N, C-alpha and C positions, 0 to 999 in steps of 0.2 A: 406561484411558481405551487409544482403539485409536491406533494408528500409523497412519500413512498407508500402508507397506508392508500394515499388517493389510487397511488397506480397498480396496486394492489391488489383493488378492488373494481377498479375498471376494467370494461371485459379487451381481452383476449385479441389481438389479431394476429393469428400466428402467419409468423417469417413462410414462404411460399418460398421456391426457384421454378425456372421450366429448363426445358430440354435446352433448348435454341432458342436462337434471337434475332430478329431482321436486322440484312443491313440496311442502313437507310441510301435511298437515292441519292437524297442530299450532301452525300458524308462520302466524294468522293477519294480518292488515296491522289496524295501528287504522288513526284516521282521524285522528292527528294527522301532519302534512304536517313536511318537514324546510321550514326557512325559506329562502322565493324559489322552490323550488325545486317542491314542492307532489307531493314522490313520498311514497308512504305508507312507513308502517316497521313493523316486527312488534310484538307490544306487550310484549314483553322487553323491549328495546334502548332507553333513553332517548337522542335524539341531541342533540345539545348544534353549538355553530356549526361553520361550517366552518375545520377544521384546514392542509385544503391543496389545489390539483389541480393536474392533469397534463394530457394533450393529453385521454385521453381521459374522468379517474376522479375524481372528489370525495374525497376521505377525511375525515371527521367523528371526531372522537374519540363516544365511546360508553359506557351503560354498561348491563350486564349484568343483568337486577334478579333473575332465576334462581342467577344462579353469586356476584352480586355481585361484581363485580367490569370495573376498567372496560378497556375493549377499542377497536379502530379499526374506523372501519365503513369498507372501500371499495367507491362503485359506481361503474357505468358513467353515462356521459349520457349524457340520456331519450333525446334525439334520436340519439346513435349506436347503440344499444341497441335501435334500428329497422333496423341491419344488422346484416348477416348476420355479416359476416364479425369486427367487431368483438364484438359480441357470444359468438360462439365464438373467439377472442382472449382477451377478458374471463374468459371459465372456466374456458378450460382455464391462464391465470394461476390464480387461483383453488387448481386443480388440482395442478397441477405443484407451487407454491408449497407444500400441504396436503400432499405423498407426499414433498419434500425435509426429513425431519426432520433437524435440523443445529441444534447450539447457534451458535452464525452467524449462522443464517435463521428468520428470523421466521415462528412458527406459526400457523396459518390454524386458528380456531374454527367456523364455520360457512362456511357458504356456500347460496346459494335465490336463491330469484325473486319478487318482489314481485307482487300481483297485475296490475301496468300489465307486467307481460315486462322491469323493468327486474333484472339480475341484480346481486347485491352477496353481501361474506363480511367477516366479521370476521376481527381477527388482534390479537396482542398487541399494545398498546398501549407504544411507544416512547416513554420519556422521558428522551432529551439531543436533542442536536447533531449536524447531518450532518458530515460531512467534508470537505464544500468549505468550511464555517464554522469547523473546528479547523483548516483549514491558513493562516485569512487572520487566526486569531488573535495577536495580534504578539507574544502569551508565544510563540510557535512561530515563530520568522524563521527565513526561511532559510538555511540551512549553521548551524545552532545545534544541539547537544548535545539538546535539548529535541524537537525538530524530526526529527534521526532517532533517534531510539531509538524516544522513543513513536508517531510517523507509522508505524515501521517494523515496533511488534510490534500497528499496528492492521491494517496492511498484510498481515501474516502469517497473522488471523483473517481476513481476506476470502480468502485464500490457499487456506485451509481451506473454507472453505463455494464457493468457486469449483470445486476439485478433487472437493470430498464428491458436486458439482452432476453434476460431468465424469463420474464412475464411477457415476452414475444415469441419466447417456446427459440430460444438457440444457445447451442452452449458453446461458448469458445474454444477449449481447453488447446489451446498455449500462450497463457497467461503468465510473463512474465517484467520484466523491468524496462527488456530492449524491445517489446511493442509497448513501450505507453510513448508517448511522445509530452514532452513539457516543453509549454508555449511561456510565454510573455503574459501579462496580464492574468494570473490564472488560469492559464487555457492548458488544460490533458484533455490526452486524445488516447486509447485505445484504439491500437489497429492490429492491423494485419490480423484479419476471419478468415482469412485461405483453410485452416485446417475445422472450422467450425461444424456444429453437427443441428440438424432439426431434429427438437424433442419431439412436437406436436404434429407434422405432416413430414409426409417423404418428396423425398423428390420428384421429379415428374421422370428423371432421366434415369432411375432404379436405382439397382448396383454397377454402375462404371460410373455413379459417383464418387469421388474419391472422400464423401463424410461417410460414405458409406464400409467406406473397404477395414478390412481388417487387419488389424497391428496395431504397434504402440506409437500412440499419435501426443506429440507435443515434443515437449525439449526434456529431458532424462532428468535435469538440478530440481525441476519445476512440476512435474509432474506424479499425478496422485498414480498407488501400487494399483491399481483397478485402470488405469490406463495404461501403466507397459505394461499391464496383462495381454493388454488385444483387441478385448473383445467391446466392438463398441456396443451392446446394447448393458453393458454395466456401468457405461458413463452417461454420469447423468449433471445433473449442478452443483451434484456436491464433491466433484470433480474439478471443475470450475473452485470453487470453495477452496479447494487443499490448492488448487495453484496463486490464491491467493493470499492463505494462507503460507505458503511459502515465500511471497512477495514481501510478507509481514516481518518472516520469519530473518530475512533480510536485511530490514532496515532498522529489526532492533540488534540483531547478532553482528550484523555484516559478512557472515555465513551463507552456508545454503544446507537445509533438512537433512541432506544423504551424506553430508560430509564432503571436504574440501577437494576431494580429488577432479581430474576434469578428466579421466581415460573416460569416454561416455557409456564402452559396454559397461566397465565397473559401476557407474552411477546403476546404471538403470536394468542391473542386478537387485541394486542395493531397494531401487523404488518395487521390484518384483514381488520380494521379499516383505516389503514396506519396514525397511531399516533405518528411520526417519531421530537425527539425534536430537536427544533431549534439547530441548530448549532450556531448560535450565542446565546443562554441559554447555551448549556455546554460546553465553554469556557467563558464564566466570570472569572476573575478574572484571569486569564491563559493569556493575551496580546496575540493573535495570530493576525496575519494580515489579514487585509476583503478580500483579492483576494482569499488566497489557504480556509478562511470561503466560500467564495461565490461557485469553485471550488464546494467543500463538499456538500452543501445545491443545488447542481444542481446534484452531482450526485446520490443525499439518495430524489429527488423528487418523491413524492407521485404516481404520473401518472407518465407511462415510456415514454410519447408522452412529458414530460417537462424535460426529463432526456437528457445527454446525447445520441445520436443516437447508436455512434460507441467507444467501448473501445479506438482508436484512438485520437479522440476526445480530451476523458478526460487523456489519458498518456504527449497528446503535451501541457494540461492546464499546469498540476502541474511537468511538466518538464519544464516551461516556468515561473514556479512560482520561481525553485529552480538560476536556470540562474539566474534571474531576484537578488540572492541573499537576498532575504526576509525572510530565512531562520536564517539570522546572527543570531549569540548572541545576547540577552535581559538583559535591568537593567530597574527593577521597581520605583518609586518614588514616594514618599505620600504626600497629596496636603505640597503648602507650601514649599518641599523642594527644593533646588534650583541642579540646570545639572549643567549647568556651570555657574561660574564666570566672570565678565569683566577686561578683565587686565588677565588672567591665562598659558598660555601656553598650546598651545587645543596639544592632540597627539588621540583624537578619532572627529568620526562626530557621527550625530543618525539623525535618523528616528523613528518619533513618528506610535508608533503602536496602538495606545490607547489613548483616557486620551486631557488635553486640557493642553498650556503651556503658558506662559507671558515674550514673550522679553522685557529688559529694558536697561538702559546703566543710568550711573551716567550725570549727566549738571547739572554744576556750583551747587554739592551739593545737588541735587535733581534726587531721580530716575523716570527717563522716560521714558513713557509706547512705543514700538515700533511699538506694535499689538500681536497680537495672533497668536496661529499654532498650529492646530489638528491633528487628525491622516495623511498620507502619506506626511505630510509639514515634511525639512528635515535644522534641524539646523549645527551650529558647523564645518562646512566644510570649509570655506576662513581658519581658524586657523589650521587646517588639512594639507589645499594645501600645507600656505605659511609656514606654523612652524614656526608663529607670533603669537603674544600673543592676545588674544582675546577680542573682540569690545564691546560685551556684552553680558547680562546675561541673561541666561535663568531660570524662576522658574515653578513649577509643579502649575497645578492652583489645578487641582483634581488629581485623583490617576490616573497616568501616566505609560506610559510602550515604550518604545522604540526601536530598532534595534542599535545596537554598529557597527560604521567600523572604525578600525584603521588603522595603517597607513602599516602593514605586510598584512589584509586584501584589499585594495585599490592594493595597488600592485600588487600581483596575479591577481585581477577582472578584473582591465585593464589593464594589462600589465604596470603601469606604470612608470615603469625604462625606458620606449623607449621611442616611437616618439608620441603617447599617451598621456604619460603623461607628456610629455613638454610642447606639446597644450594645456595642459586643465591647467596648470602651469602660461602658459601665459595667459590665458582668468584673470586668477582668478589677477594676477597682474593689467592685465588692467580693471580691476571692480574696485579693491579696490582703484588704482590709480583716481580712476574715481569718486569713493564715497567717497574718504579725500576732492577731486577738489571743488564737491559740498558742503561739509560740513564747509568746510574751505571758502565758496562764502559766505552760511547763517550765519555766522557769525560775516564778515565783515556790510553785509548789518542791522543783528540787531545793 
């Protein structure tokens, strides 16, 4: 498998579109008509009731009688097919998608125009759910390990698709969870390239192509400020990076960058002005790691120069976050709650995500404060490593959220049953012996 670096260094073959396509002589339309629309269909395709629709097109499941496989047929609305800009744009979508041969981009099988002048194309029929539905599943609750780990793994595959498209000179311009399909066996597809724009070539259809039309392009809730302003020349790969950042924003916080309003005009106005709600504000009370919040903030920066400059840079930071284990299970504690108790046998270690804690121990019947800990600090690790009683108690000073590391996770993450574990345990024993030596010395001096 090629790495992103291999792709970046390979000579890019720019995606191109042409103005018209020939109707194959052997692709005669049959007398059958799509229900309610009356549009003829090719004899080798059996069309089923409509699966979904967008602003311009309709999608039907179909069976290809020649190849004996199920496909999805996407066709332009019959009235819009009479408008050159929409017809050119639809054809451009099929041609661009067909040239973007990538595991996370749905493959196009066939492109044709019916005798009535309606363009259509067939593609792989993806059996799954869109990412928007996935995010709203109660089992993927905001802040949960499942949502962060599985959601970010899906996100990384979308990044693969977008990085490849950018390499080929295509920006998507409508990145959002509804355009991501999540299927079984780890399959993830970035769909709907109808608003895509070429950056390395020009469409043969020139100014009539929808990709060159001025105006706000995309979905307001996930739209970069420069997209909202509507000048195609201002939109580049970094506009897609904002779209990816907006998806990441929702994975992490369950909210949208421009706020919770569903009024499209209001959201568009906020997008034009670049009024992004800070991710720190959107995640109050959730207990989200500072590291992933900083990644989101950079991805949705208002100015393109302040964002990640390539998808690969964003992807590497997200992957580093996942590999760092900062998506582990979380627990929250109210002010004054005891998180661990001195003397108990420890089975978990903790890393503070937000809030402040106090470490204390009993000395001659009095509670002695050892120090305070804040976000990023770790405690409870010695008892976990050595299976010994805890040497101190830790109490929440204010509202505290911690990551929880148990024995099974540590064994899997560190290879703890091998030489790495033996080395860490040896160091822990030496540290504990040194600590006890210093403590005994202090008692004798007193």
